[in-house]
C-alpha positions as CSV (number, residue, x, y, z in Angstrom):
1,M,-155.5,23.5,41.9
2,C,-155.9,27.3,41.9
3,P,-158.4,29.1,39.6
4,K,-155.6,30.8,37.7
5,H,-154.3,27.3,36.7
6,I,-157.7,26.3,35.3
7,F,-157.7,29.3,33.0
8,R,-154.1,28.8,31.8
9,S,-154.3,25.1,31.0
10,G,-157.7,25.3,29.2
11,G,-159.3,23.4,32.1
12,L,-162.3,25.7,32.2
13,L,-163.0,25.0,28.5
14,L,-162.9,21.3,29.3
15,W,-165.3,21.6,32.3
16,L,-167.7,23.7,30.3
17,S,-167.6,21.2,27.4
18,V,-168.4,18.3,29.8
19,L,-171.2,20.3,31.5
20,A,-172.7,21.1,28.1
21,F,-172.5,17.5,27.0
22,F,-174.4,16.3,30.1
23,L,-177.0,18.9,29.8
24,T,-177.8,18.2,26.2
25,S,-177.8,14.4,26.6
26,C,-180.3,14.7,29.5
27,A,-182.6,17.0,27.5
28,G,-182.6,14.5,24.6
29,E,-183.7,11.6,26.9
30,Q,-186.5,13.7,28.3
31,E,-187.8,14.5,24.8
32,K,-187.7,10.7,23.9
33,E,-189.6,9.8,27.0
34,S,-192.3,12.4,26.4
35,S,-192.7,11.6,22.7
36,N,-193.1,7.8,23.3
37,S,-196.1,8.1,25.7
38,S,-198.8,10.5,26.6
39,G,-198.4,10.4,30.3
40,P,-199.7,7.7,32.5
41,E,-202.4,6.8,30.0
42,G,-199.8,5.9,27.4
43,Y,-197.8,3.9,29.8
44,I,-200.9,1.9,31.0
45,R,-202.0,1.3,27.4
46,G,-198.6,0.1,26.4
47,T,-198.4,-2.2,29.4
48,L,-201.9,-3.6,28.7
49,D,-201.0,-4.2,25.0
50,K,-197.9,-6.1,26.0
51,G,-199.9,-8.2,28.5
52,V,-202.5,-9.0,25.8
53,E,-199.8,-9.9,23.3
54,A,-198.1,-12.2,25.9
55,R,-201.4,-14.0,26.7
56,V,-202.2,-14.5,23.0
57,T,-198.7,-15.8,22.2
58,T,-198.8,-18.2,25.1
59,A,-202.2,-19.6,24.1
60,L,-201.1,-19.9,20.5
61,I,-198.0,-21.8,21.5
62,Q,-200.0,-24.2,23.7
63,V,-202.5,-24.9,20.9
64,R,-199.7,-25.4,18.3
65,Q,-197.8,-27.8,20.5
66,A,-201.0,-29.8,21.1
67,I,-201.7,-30.0,17.4
68,D,-198.1,-31.2,16.8
69,H,-198.5,-33.8,19.5
70,Y,-201.9,-35.0,18.1
71,E,-200.5,-35.3,14.6
72,I,-197.5,-37.3,15.8
73,H,-199.6,-39.8,17.7
74,E,-202.7,-39.9,15.5
75,G,-201.1,-39.5,12.1
76,S,-203.4,-36.7,11.0
77,F,-204.4,-33.2,12.1
78,P,-207.3,-32.9,14.5
79,E,-210.7,-32.1,12.9
80,S,-211.2,-29.1,15.2
81,L,-209.5,-27.6,18.3
82,T,-212.1,-29.3,20.5
83,S,-210.6,-32.6,19.3
84,L,-207.4,-31.6,21.3
85,V,-209.5,-31.4,24.5
86,E,-211.3,-34.7,23.7
87,A,-207.9,-36.3,23.2
88,G,-206.7,-35.0,26.6
89,L,-204.0,-32.8,25.1
90,L,-205.6,-29.6,26.4
91,T,-207.8,-29.3,29.5
92,A,-209.7,-26.5,27.6
93,I,-209.1,-24.4,24.6
94,P,-207.2,-21.4,25.9
95,A,-209.2,-18.3,26.4
96,L,-208.1,-15.3,24.3
97,P,-208.5,-11.7,25.5
98,H,-210.4,-8.9,23.8
99,S,-212.3,-10.6,21.1
100,H,-209.3,-12.5,19.7
101,E,-210.3,-15.8,18.1
102,F,-208.4,-18.9,16.9
103,E,-208.6,-19.6,13.2
104,Y,-207.8,-23.3,12.5
105,D,-207.4,-25.1,9.2
106,S,-207.8,-28.8,9.7
107,S,-206.4,-29.7,6.3
108,T,-203.0,-28.1,7.0
109,G,-203.0,-28.1,10.8
110,R,-202.3,-24.3,10.7
111,V,-203.7,-22.2,13.6
112,E,-203.5,-18.5,13.9
113,V,-205.1,-15.8,16.0
114,K,-207.6,-13.5,14.4
115,T,-207.5,-10.1,15.9
116,P,-210.4,-7.7,16.0
């Protein structure tokens, strides 16, 4: 394909349009990345937050499953979370990170995690 053919068929306009599209889409992605985090600190903070969230969720699921198992076999909710350990349903009450605490209501069997 010779250069004269590109000008005659409108090919140059097509190539410039494609180039402009790619340049603007790449610039938009860079702006999104820079606005979502503040460098390495933002990335680390986000990763730590997700790690804490995963550990809290896992611990909460373990405790809820143990409460359900206790209620099925004993016919009532445990008086406290330590009753789950005494019944052998948990080896220990799962540790929660960063001052999170379990909040348990023995009348309803509802357990939640209280965040600082």
